[in-house]
C-alpha positions in Angstrom: -6.4 -1.9 -39.3 -8.4 -0.7 -36.2 -7.3 2.4 -34.5 -6.2 2.0 -30.9 -6.9 4.6 -28.2 -3.2 5.4 -27.9 -2.5 5.8 -31.6 0.1 8.5 -31.1 -2.3 11.3 -30.3 -2.5 10.5 -26.6 0.6 10.5 -24.5 0.8 8.0 -21.6 2.7 9.3 -18.6 4.2 6.2 -16.9 5.6 8.3 -14.1 2.2 9.2 -12.8 1.6 5.5 -12.0 4.6 5.5 -9.7 3.1 8.5 -7.9 -0.2 6.6 -7.6 1.6 3.6 -6.0 3.4 5.8 -3.5 0.1 7.6 -2.6 -1.6 4.2 -2.2 1.2 3.0 0.2 0.9 6.2 2.3 -2.9 5.9 2.4 -2.8 2.3 3.4 -0.1 3.0 6.0 -2.2 5.8 7.6 -5.3 3.6 7.6 -3.5 0.7 9.3 -2.1 3.1 11.9 -5.5 4.6 12.5 -7.0 1.0 13.0 -4.1 0.1 15.3 -4.6 3.3 17.4 -8.4 3.0 17.5 -8.1 -0.5 18.9 -5.4 0.5 21.4 -2.9 -1.9 20.0 0.8 -1.8 19.8 2.5 -2.5 16.4 3.7 -5.8 18.1 0.1 -6.8 18.9 -1.1 -5.9 15.4 1.7 -8.0 13.9 0.7 -11.0 16.0 -3.0 -10.7 15.1 -2.0 -10.5 11.4 0.4 -13.4 11.7 3.4 -11.3 10.4 6.6 -10.4 12.0 7.1 -7.1 13.9 9.8 -6.1 11.3 7.4 -6.7 8.4 4.6 -4.7 10.2 7.1 -1.8 10.8 8.1 -1.7 7.2 4.5 -1.7 6.0 3.6 1.1 8.4 6.6 3.1 7.3 5.8 2.6 3.6 9.0 0.6 3.0 7.4 -2.7 2.0 4.5 -3.8 -0.1 1.5 -5.4 1.7 0.6 -9.0 1.1 -2.9 -9.6 0.0 -3.3 -12.3 2.6 -2.6 -9.7 5.3 -5.3 -7.4 4.0 -7.7 -10.3 3.9 
């Protein structure tokens, strides 16, 4: 039987994936805030342009909600 990469010798740390997701959310939030500020927009204006609600935009900017791929597009 072929040996797999994780044949018991390597340990996979699942918790680090959670940390990566949290860091990604924070980086995305900071980038969106930077874009908003550079363009002199209010969060309300940004939400309108992205065709999302103000509440959704606020949750994204505060790392409390995942971002829809359609919004990023």
